[in-house]
C-alpha positions in Angstrom: 85.6 171.2 104.7 82.5 171.4 102.6 79.7 173.0 104.6 77.5 173.7 101.6 74.9 171.2 102.7 74.9 172.4 106.4 71.4 173.1 107.8 72.0 175.9 110.3 69.7 176.5 113.3 69.6 178.7 116.3 68.3 177.8 119.7 64.6 178.5 120.2 65.7 180.3 123.3 67.7 182.8 121.3 66.5 186.3 121.9 66.4 189.3 119.6 69.7 190.7 120.8 71.6 189.0 117.9 74.2 187.5 120.2 73.6 183.9 119.0 75.4 181.0 117.6 74.1 178.7 114.9 74.7 174.9 114.8 74.7 172.5 111.9 74.5 168.9 113.1 73.3 167.3 110.0 76.7 166.6 108.5 78.4 163.2 108.8 81.0 163.1 111.5 81.0 166.8 112.3 79.1 169.5 114.2 79.7 173.0 112.9 79.2 176.2 114.9 79.2 179.8 113.7 78.3 183.3 114.8 74.8 184.2 113.6 75.9 187.8 112.9 78.8 186.7 110.7 77.5 183.9 108.5 80.5 184.0 106.2 83.0 184.2 109.0 84.9 181.4 110.7 83.3 178.1 111.7 84.3 175.9 114.6 83.9 172.2 114.1 83.6 169.4 116.6 83.2 165.7 116.5 79.7 164.6 117.6 81.2 163.2 120.8 83.0 166.5 121.6 79.8 168.4 120.9 77.8 166.1 123.2 80.3 166.5 126.0 80.2 170.3 125.6 76.4 170.5 125.6 76.3 168.2 128.6 78.8 170.3 130.5 76.8 173.5 129.8 73.6 171.8 131.0 75.4 170.6 134.2 76.5 174.2 134.9 80.2 173.5 134.6 80.8 176.9 133.0 78.6 178.9 135.4 80.4 181.6 137.4 
């Protein structure tokens, strides 16, 4: 998958601890996610619908302990 045109961004809520992920949602048909500390490392990819479902579940507290 060609990610050379990905525009990576971190959440504005990311702190200075460095434990962040970056998301690129400007690519057609895919949302890419990577570790901000390892920008050349592995990338997870999701369809836009999968990403929307995941973000919605996070906002709804489905992963809270």
